[in-house]
LOLUMVO-309563 format. One record per residue (C-alpha): residue number from 1; residue in three letters; x, y, z. Coordinates in steps of 0.5 Angstrom, whole numbers. Example, Ala and Ser with C-alpha at 12.3 -4.5 7.8 and 13.67 -1.06 7.14 Angstrom:
BEGIN
+-----+--------+-------+-------+-------+
! num ! residu !    px !    py !    pz !
+-----+--------+-------+-------+-------+
!   1 !    ala !    25 !    -9 !    16 !
!   2 !    ser !    27 !    -2 !    14 !
+-----+--------+-------+-------+-------+
//
This chain:
BEGIN
+-----+--------+-------+-------+-------+
! num ! residu !    px !    py !    pz !
+-----+--------+-------+-------+-------+
!   1 !    met !     0 !     0 !     0 !
!   2 !    asp !     4 !     6 !    -3 !
!   3 !    tyr !     3 !    13 !     0 !
!   4 !    asn !     4 !    18 !    -5 !
!   5 !    phe !     6 !    25 !    -1 !
!   6 !    glu !     5 !    29 !    -7 !
!   7 !    glu !    -2 !    27 !    -7 !
!   8 !    glu !    -3 !    30 !     0 !
!   9 !    ile !    -6 !    37 !     3 !
!  10 !    ser !    -2 !    40 !     8 !
!  11 !    ile !    -6 !    44 !    14 !
!  12 !    lys !    -4 !    48 !    20 !
!  13 !    leu !    -8 !    47 !    26 !
!  14 !    ile !    -7 !    50 !    33 !
!  15 !    leu !    -9 !    50 !    39 !
!  16 !    leu !   -11 !    56 !    44 !
!  17 !    gly !   -13 !    57 !    51 !
!  18 !    gln !   -11 !    58 !    58 !
!  19 !    ala !    -5 !    54 !    61 !
!  20 !    ala !    -7 !    47 !    64 !
!  21 !    val !   -14 !    46 !    60 !
!  22 !    gly !   -10 !    40 !    57 !
!  23 !    lys !    -8 !    42 !    50 !
!  24 !    thr !    -1 !    38 !    50 !
!  25 !    ser !    -5 !    32 !    52 !
!  26 !    ile !   -10 !    33 !    47 !
!  27 !    ile !    -4 !    33 !    42 !
!  28 !    asn !    -1 !    27 !    45 !
!  29 !    arg !    -8 !    23 !    45 !
!  30 !    tyr !    -9 !    24 !    38 !
!  31 !    val !    -2 !    24 !    35 !
!  32 !    ala !     1 !    18 !    39 !
!  33 !    asp !    -5 !    15 !    43 !
!  34 !    thr !    -2 !    17 !    50 !
!  35 !    phe !    -4 !    20 !    56 !
!  36 !    glu !     0 !    23 !    62 !
!  37 !    ser !    -4 !    26 !    68 !
!  38 !    glu !     2 !    31 !    69 !
!  39 !    val !     5 !    34 !    63 !
!  40 !    ile !    11 !    39 !    64 !
!  41 !    ser !    11 !    45 !    60 !
!  42 !    ser !    17 !    48 !    56 !
!  43 !    ser !    17 !    55 !    55 !
!  44 !    ser !    17 !    55 !    47 !
!  45 !    met !    12 !    53 !    41 !
!  46 !    thr !    13 !    46 !    38 !
!  47 !    tyr !     9 !    43 !    33 !
!  48 !    thr !     8 !    35 !    31 !
!  49 !    gln !     5 !    32 !    25 !
!  50 !    lys !     0 !    27 !    23 !
!  51 !    arg !    -2 !    24 !    17 !
!  52 !    ile !   -10 !    22 !    16 !
!  53 !    ile !   -14 !    20 !    10 !
!  54 !    ile !   -21 !    23 !    10 !
!  55 !    asn !   -26 !    20 !     4 !
!  56 !    lys !   -20 !    18 !     0 !
!  57 !    gln !   -16 !    25 !     0 !
!  58 !    lys !    -9 !    24 !     4 !
!  59 !    ile !    -8 !    30 !     9 !
!  60 !    leu !    -2 !    32 !    13 !
!  61 !    leu !    -4 !    36 !    19 !
!  62 !    asn !     2 !    41 !    22 !
!  63 !    ile !    -1 !    41 !    29 !
!  64 !    trp !     2 !    47 !    33 !
!  65 !    asp !     2 !    48 !    41 !
!  66 !    thr !     3 !    54 !    45 !
!  67 !    val !     7 !    50 !    51 !
!  68 !    gly !     7 !    55 !    56 !
!  69 !    gln !     7 !    61 !    52 !
!  70 !    glu !     0 !    62 !    53 !
!  71 !    lys !     3 !    64 !    61 !
!  72 !    phe !     5 !    70 !    58 !
!  73 !    lys !     0 !    72 !    53 !
!  74 !    ser !     5 !    73 !    48 !
!  75 !    leu !     5 !    69 !    42 !
!  76 !    ser !     9 !    70 !    36 !
!  77 !    lys !     6 !    71 !    29 !
!  78 !    leu !    10 !    65 !    27 !
!  79 !    phe !     5 !    61 !    31 !
!  80 !    phe !    -1 !    64 !    28 !
!  81 !    asn !     2 !    64 !    20 !
!  82 !    asp !    -1 !    60 !    15 !
!  83 !    thr !    -6 !    57 !    20 !
!  84 !    lys !   -13 !    54 !    17 !
!  85 !    ile !   -16 !    51 !    23 !
!  86 !    val !   -16 !    53 !    30 !
!  87 !    ile !   -19 !    50 !    37 !
!  88 !    leu !   -20 !    54 !    42 !
!  89 !    val !   -20 !    49 !    48 !
!  90 !    tyr !   -22 !    50 !    55 !
!  91 !    ser !   -23 !    45 !    62 !
!  92 !    ile !   -30 !    43 !    63 !
!  93 !    thr !   -28 !    43 !    71 !
!  94 !    asn !   -25 !    51 !    71 !
!  95 !    lys !   -30 !    56 !    69 !
!  96 !    asp !   -25 !    62 !    68 !
!  97 !    thr !   -22 !    58 !    62 !
!  98 !    phe !   -28 !    58 !    59 !
!  99 !    lys !   -29 !    65 !    61 !
! 100 !    asn !   -22 !    67 !    57 !
! 101 !    leu !   -24 !    64 !    51 !
! 102 !    asp !   -26 !    71 !    48 !
! 103 !    tyr !   -19 !    73 !    49 !
! 104 !    trp !   -16 !    67 !    45 !
! 105 !    leu !   -21 !    69 !    40 !
! 106 !    lys !   -19 !    76 !    39 !
! 107 !    thr !   -12 !    74 !    40 !
! 108 !    phe !   -12 !    70 !    33 !
! 109 !    gln !   -17 !    74 !    30 !
! 110 !    glu !   -13 !    81 !    31 !
! 111 !    thr !    -7 !    77 !    28 !
! 112 !    ile !   -10 !    73 !    22 !
! 113 !    gly !   -17 !    75 !    21 !
! 114 !    asp !   -23 !    70 !    22 !
! 115 !    asp !   -22 !    66 !    15 !
! 116 !    val !   -21 !    60 !    19 !
! 117 !    val !   -25 !    53 !    21 !
! 118 !    leu !   -26 !    55 !    28 !
! 119 !    gly !   -27 !    49 !    33 !
! 120 !    val !   -29 !    50 !    41 !
! 121 !    ala !   -27 !    44 !    45 !
! 122 !    gly !   -29 !    42 !    52 !
! 123 !    asn !   -24 !    38 !    55 !
! 124 !    lys !   -23 !    33 !    61 !
! 125 !    ser !   -31 !    31 !    60 !
! 126 !    asp !   -28 !    25 !    64 !
! 127 !    leu !   -28 !    29 !    70 !
! 128 !    phe !   -36 !    30 !    69 !
! 129 !    leu !   -37 !    30 !    78 !
! 130 !    gln !   -32 !    37 !    78 !
! 131 !    gln !   -36 !    40 !    72 !
! 132 !    glu !   -37 !    48 !    73 !
! 133 !    val !   -38 !    49 !    65 !
! 134 !    glu !   -45 !    46 !    62 !
! 135 !    glu !   -45 !    43 !    55 !
! 136 !    glu !   -51 !    48 !    53 !
! 137 !    glu !   -46 !    53 !    55 !
! 138 !    gly !   -40 !    51 !    51 !
! 139 !    ala !   -45 !    50 !    45 !
! 140 !    lys !   -48 !    57 !    45 !
! 141 !    tyr !   -41 !    60 !    45 !
! 142 !    ala !   -39 !    56 !    39 !
! 143 !    glu !   -46 !    58 !    36 !
! 144 !    lys !   -45 !    65 !    37 !
! 145 !    ile !   -38 !    65 !    34 !
! 146 !    gly !   -39 !    60 !    29 !
! 147 !    ala !   -35 !    54 !    31 !
! 148 !    ile !   -36 !    47 !    31 !
! 149 !    phe !   -37 !    44 !    38 !
! 150 !    ser !   -35 !    38 !    42 !
! 151 !    leu !   -34 !    35 !    49 !
! 152 !    ile !   -27 !    31 !    49 !
! 153 !    ser !   -23 !    28 !    54 !
! 154 !    ala !   -16 !    27 !    52 !
! 155 !    lys !   -15 !    22 !    58 !
! 156 !    asp !   -20 !    17 !    55 !
! 157 !    asn !   -24 !    19 !    49 !
! 158 !    lys !   -20 !    18 !    44 !
! 159 !    leu !   -26 !    16 !    38 !
! 160 !    gly !   -29 !    23 !    40 !
! 161 !    leu !   -22 !    27 !    39 !
! 162 !    asp !   -21 !    24 !    33 !
! 163 !    lys !   -28 !    25 !    30 !
! 164 !    phe !   -28 !    32 !    32 !
! 165 !    ile !   -22 !    34 !    29 !
! 166 !    glu !   -24 !    30 !    23 !
! 167 !    gln !   -30 !    34 !    22 !
! 168 !    leu !   -26 !    41 !    23 !
! 169 !    val !   -21 !    38 !    17 !
! 170 !    thr !   -27 !    36 !    13 !
! 171 !    glu !   -30 !    43 !    13 !
! 172 !    tyr !   -24 !    46 !    11 !
! 173 !    ile !   -23 !    42 !     5 !
! 174 !    lys !   -31 !    43 !     4 !
! 175 !    arg !   -29 !    50 !     4 !
! 176 !    asn !   -23 !    49 !    -1 !
! 177 !    pro !   -24 !    44 !    -6 !
! 178 !    asn !   -19 !    47 !   -10 !
! 179 !    leu !   -14 !    44 !    -6 !
! 180 !    ile !   -17 !    37 !    -7 !
! 181 !    thr !   -11 !    33 !   -10 !
! 182 !    asn !   -15 !    26 !   -11 !
! 183 !    lys !   -20 !    28 !   -15 !
! 184 !    ser !   -25 !    22 !   -14 !
! 185 !    ser !   -26 !    24 !    -7 !
! 186 !    ile !   -29 !    31 !    -9 !
! 187 !    lys !   -36 !    28 !   -10 !
! 188 !    leu !   -35 !    25 !    -3 !
! 189 !    phe !   -33 !    32 !     0 !
! 190 !    glu !   -38 !    36 !    -4 !
! 191 !    gly !   -45 !    31 !    -4 !
! 192 !    asn !   -44 !    26 !     1 !
! 193 !    asp !   -48 !    28 !     8 !
! 194 !    asp !   -45 !    23 !    12 !
! 195 !    thr !   -39 !    28 !    13 !
! 196 !    asn !   -44 !    34 !    15 !
! 197 !    gln !   -41 !    37 !    21 !
! 198 !    leu !   -43 !    38 !    29 !
! 199 !    lys !   -47 !    44 !    29 !
! 200 !    ala !   -47 !    48 !    36 !
! 201 !    gly !   -54 !    50 !    39 !
! 202 !    cys !   -60 !    47 !    40 !
! 203 !    cys !   -58 !    42 !    35 !
! 204 !    ala !   -51 !    41 !    38 !
! 205 !    gly !   -49 !    33 !    38 !
! 206 !    lys !   -54 !    31 !    32 !
! 207 !    lys !   -52 !    30 !    25 !
! 208 !    glu !   -57 !    31 !    19 !
! 209 !    lys !   -57 !    25 !    15 !
! 210 !    lys !   -58 !    23 !     8 !
! 211 !    met !   -61 !    16 !     8 !
! 212 !    val !   -59 !    11 !     2 !
! 213 !    gly !   -61 !     5 !    -1 !
! 214 !    lys !   -64 !    -1 !     3 !
! 215 !    phe !   -62 !     2 !    10 !
! 216 !    lys !   -67 !     8 !     8 !
! 217 !    asp !   -72 !     4 !     9 !
! 218 !    ile !   -70 !     1 !    16 !
! 219 !    ile !   -70 !     9 !    18 !
! 220 !    lys !   -76 !    10 !    15 !
! 221 !    asn !   -80 !     4 !    19 !
! 222 !    lys !   -76 !     5 !    25 !
! 223 !    lys !   -75 !    -2 !    25 !
! 224 !    gly !   -70 !    -7 !    21 !
! 225 !    ile !   -65 !   -12 !    21 !
! 226 !    leu !   -57 !   -10 !    21 !
! 227 !    asn !   -52 !   -15 !    19 !
! 228 !    val !   -45 !   -15 !    23 !
! 229 !    ile !   -39 !   -19 !    21 !
! 230 !    phe !   -33 !   -21 !    24 !
! 231 !    leu !   -27 !   -23 !    19 !
! 232 !    gly !   -20 !   -25 !    21 !
! 233 !    glu !   -15 !   -31 !    21 !
! 234 !    asn !   -18 !   -37 !    25 !
! 235 !    ser !   -13 !   -36 !    30 !
! 236 !    ser !   -14 !   -29 !    31 !
! 237 !    gly !   -20 !   -29 !    37 !
! 238 !    lys !   -26 !   -27 !    33 !
! 239 !    thr !   -31 !   -33 !    37 !
! 240 !    ser !   -28 !   -31 !    43 !
! 241 !    ile !   -29 !   -23 !    42 !
! 242 !    ile !   -37 !   -25 !    40 !
! 243 !    asn !   -37 !   -29 !    46 !
! 244 !    arg !   -35 !   -24 !    50 !
! 245 !    ile !   -40 !   -19 !    47 !
! 246 !    asn !   -46 !   -24 !    48 !
! 247 !    lys !   -44 !   -28 !    55 !
! 248 !    asp !   -39 !   -24 !    58 !
! 249 !    glu !   -35 !   -30 !    58 !
! 250 !    phe !   -28 !   -32 !    56 !
! 251 !    asn !   -25 !   -39 !    54 !
! 252 !    ile !   -18 !   -40 !    53 !
! 253 !    lys !   -19 !   -46 !    49 !
! 254 !    glu !   -24 !   -44 !    45 !
! 255 !    lys !   -25 !   -47 !    38 !
! 256 !    his !   -25 !   -43 !    32 !
! 257 !    thr !   -32 !   -43 !    28 !
! 258 !    glu !   -34 !   -49 !    24 !
! 259 !    asn !   -39 !   -45 !    20 !
! 260 !    leu !   -43 !   -38 !    19 !
! 261 !    asn !   -45 !   -38 !    26 !
! 262 !    lys !   -50 !   -32 !    28 !
! 263 !    ser !   -52 !   -29 !    34 !
! 264 !    tyr !   -57 !   -23 !    36 !
! 265 !    met !   -58 !   -17 !    39 !
! 266 !    lys !   -64 !   -12 !    40 !
! 267 !    tyr !   -62 !    -4 !    39 !
! 268 !    asn !   -66 !     2 !    41 !
! 269 !    asn !   -63 !     9 !    41 !
! 270 !    gly !   -70 !    12 !    43 !
! 271 !    lys !   -72 !    13 !    36 !
! 272 !    met !   -72 !     6 !    32 !
! 273 !    asn !   -71 !    -1 !    34 !
! 274 !    leu !   -66 !    -6 !    30 !
! 275 !    gln !   -65 !   -12 !    30 !
! 276 !    ile !   -57 !   -14 !    30 !
! 277 !    val !   -55 !   -20 !    27 !
! 278 !    ile !   -47 !   -21 !    29 !
! 279 !    asn !   -44 !   -26 !    24 !
! 280 !    asp !   -38 !   -31 !    26 !
! 281 !    val !   -35 !   -34 !    19 !
! 282 !    asp !   -30 !   -40 !    19 !
! 283 !    asn !   -25 !   -38 !    13 !
! 284 !    asp !   -26 !   -45 !    10 !
! 285 !    lys !   -33 !   -42 !     8 !
! 286 !    lys !   -31 !   -36 !     5 !
! 287 !    lys !   -31 !   -37 !    -2 !
! 288 !    ser !   -39 !   -40 !    -1 !
! 289 !    ser !   -45 !   -37 !    -4 !
! 290 !    glu !   -47 !   -36 !     3 !
! 291 !    phe !   -41 !   -32 !     5 !
! 292 !    ile !   -41 !   -28 !    -1 !
! 293 !    asp !   -49 !   -27 !     0 !
! 294 !    leu !   -47 !   -25 !     7 !
! 295 !    leu !   -42 !   -20 !     5 !
! 296 !    lys !   -46 !   -16 !     1 !
! 297 !    lys !   -52 !   -15 !     6 !
! 298 !    ser !   -47 !   -13 !    12 !
! 299 !    asn !   -45 !    -6 !    13 !
! 300 !    ile !   -41 !    -6 !    19 !
! 301 !    phe !   -35 !   -10 !    19 !
! 302 !    phe !   -30 !   -12 !    24 !
! 303 !    leu !   -23 !   -14 !    22 !
! 304 !    val !   -19 !   -18 !    27 !
! 305 !    tyr !   -12 !   -19 !    28 !
! 306 !    asp !    -7 !   -22 !    34 !
! 307 !    val !    -2 !   -17 !    36 !
! 308 !    lys !     3 !   -22 !    36 !
! 309 !    asp !     2 !   -25 !    29 !
! 310 !    asp !     5 !   -22 !    23 !
! 311 !    lys !     1 !   -26 !    19 !
! 312 !    ser !    -5 !   -25 !    22 !
! 313 !    ala !    -4 !   -17 !    22 !
! 314 !    gly !    -2 !   -17 !    14 !
! 315 !    asn !    -8 !   -21 !    12 !
! 316 !    ile !   -12 !   -15 !    14 !
! 317 !    asp !   -11 !   -11 !     7 !
! 318 !    tyr !   -13 !   -18 !     4 !
! 319 !    trp !   -20 !   -18 !     8 !
! 320 !    ile !   -21 !   -10 !     6 !
! 321 !    asp !   -20 !   -13 !    -1 !
! 322 !    val !   -24 !   -18 !     0 !
! 323 !    ile !   -30 !   -13 !     2 !
! 324 !    thr !   -28 !    -8 !    -4 !
! 325 !    lys !   -29 !   -13 !    -9 !
! 326 !    ile !   -36 !   -16 !    -7 !
! 327 !    lys !   -39 !   -10 !    -4 !
! 328 !    gly !   -35 !    -5 !    -9 !
! 329 !    asp !   -37 !     2 !    -6 !
! 330 !    leu !   -36 !     2 !     2 !
! 331 !    ser !   -38 !     9 !     3 !
! 332 !    asn !   -44 !     7 !     7 !
! 333 !    asp !   -41 !     2 !    11 !
! 334 !    leu !   -37 !     2 !    17 !
! 335 !    ile !   -30 !    -2 !    18 !
! 336 !    tyr !   -27 !    -3 !    25 !
! 337 !    ile !   -20 !    -6 !    25 !
! 338 !    leu !   -19 !   -10 !    32 !
! 339 !    ala !   -12 !   -11 !    34 !
! 340 !    asn !   -14 !   -17 !    39 !
! 341 !    lys !   -10 !   -21 !    45 !
! 342 !    asn !    -7 !   -14 !    47 !
! 343 !    asp !    -7 !   -17 !    54 !
! 344 !    lys !    -4 !   -14 !    60 !
! 345 !    asp !     0 !   -21 !    61 !
! 346 !    asn !     2 !   -22 !    53 !
! 347 !    glu !     9 !   -21 !    54 !
! 348 !    asn !     9 !   -23 !    46 !
! 349 !    lys !     5 !   -18 !    44 !
! 350 !    asn !     8 !   -13 !    39 !
! 351 !    thr !     7 !    -6 !    39 !
! 352 !    lys !     9 !    -5 !    32 !
! 353 !    leu !     4 !    -9 !    30 !
! 354 !    ile !    -1 !    -5 !    34 !
! 355 !    glu !     1 !     1 !    30 !
! 356 !    lys !     1 !    -2 !    23 !
! 357 !    gly !    -6 !    -4 !    25 !
! 358 !    arg !    -8 !     4 !    26 !
! 359 !    gln !    -4 !     6 !    20 !
! 360 !    ile !    -8 !     1 !    16 !
! 361 !    ala !   -15 !     4 !    19 !
! 362 !    glu !   -12 !    11 !    18 !
! 363 !    phe !   -11 !    10 !    11 !
! 364 !    asn !   -18 !     6 !     9 !
! 365 !    asn !   -22 !    11 !    14 !
! 366 !    ala !   -23 !     6 !    19 !
! 367 !    met !   -24 !     6 !    26 !
! 368 !    phe !   -19 !     3 !    30 !
! 369 !    arg !   -19 !    -1 !    37 !
! 370 !    ala !   -13 !    -5 !    41 !
! 371 !    ile !   -17 !   -10 !    45 !
! 372 !    ser !   -17 !   -17 !    49 !
! 373 !    ala !   -22 !   -22 !    49 !
! 374 !    lys !   -19 !   -25 !    55 !
! 375 !    asp !   -18 !   -18 !    60 !
! 376 !    asn !   -25 !   -16 !    56 !
! 377 !    gln !   -21 !    -9 !    54 !
! 378 !    gly !   -25 !    -5 !    50 !
! 379 !    ile !   -30 !    -9 !    48 !
! 380 !    asn !   -36 !    -7 !    53 !
! 381 !    gly !   -41 !    -3 !    48 !
! 382 !    ile !   -37 !    -4 !    42 !
! 383 !    ile !   -43 !    -6 !    38 !
! 384 !    lys !   -48 !    -1 !    40 !
! 385 !    glu !   -42 !     4 !    39 !
! 386 !    ser !   -41 !     2 !    32 !
! 387 !    val !   -49 !     2 !    30 !
! 388 !    asp !   -49 !     9 !    33 !
! 389 !    glu !   -43 !    11 !    28 !
! 390 !    tyr !   -46 !     7 !    23 !
! 391 !    leu !   -53 !    11 !    24 !
! 392 !    gly !   -49 !    17 !    24 !
! 393 !    lys !   -45 !    15 !    17 !
! 394 !    ser !   -51 !    13 !    14 !
+-----+--------+-------+-------+-------+
//
């Protein structure tokens, strides 16, 4: 899977806000998926880079952090130069950090104007028991200044942070379609409502949806069936993951599936009822007509690999190719890549293989999660989360 650097768009993103709101922690979580409870600030500006892919378009994000300069309220023009996206950050546990957002808004507007994509992030949402700023306050402020709003947590809300930044980047590209280097992605940015932004105000946190195909009828009737399928090598632990989901059980001697097994789960989000069919596949059946028909009607794909097995990780690309060849257009489907056997006591796990899975996910615009069926790590609620994500995407 080659990466042509000439085809990427370079975008500068900066974070502004009072000291200790968690700007550096947000960057560390987003770029390296790490978190430290105490981050030591320096007195210089730094930037880091992250490559992502949205709607087939390759993007290089240059992310700048004040790291201490905000204490002196003296940021150089170098920091603001050529900025395309600004995120104003406050801590939900500190009212003063929220009140100071106007200062930071004025600071960058005086330097570079207001021709940027603007986001407002209420960080430390994991500390809701210490909350001093209500979500509605943040949403109303964002609406007032024309920003995209989100509550996030650098500590434990990785997916929410990823989604928030993706919304900001997508909005920037929508405003500047002439920058797109992958011409096949133009129609996705301009005509696909699955990338609509979260709007602040009364409708904050909700997405407008444009339903397509058979799923339009599911939503219209407020009932239906949604197929979820697990794919991967027989030794990757697919069946153990499903047993953990369905029965909260784990058997270290679990036998691999010998057919196309199904289990069922009810889903209700207050607006619709769905029956979720969870499909477990024996790889020996992958050329059968039954398997091909199942792939065609599935919409959520969990691709599982073993974090200590090079072959298992390497075959994720194979499964993506299989899905693509059988289904064709995947723009209305959802792919999760699961790095399984990330057990706490697994001394053989390969951190490079975990990072490889994350990179494959980024390249294919898929979701990623390192999990452990044995330790029940990262599995609770994953089906509901995936359906929620799919409903928002469709």
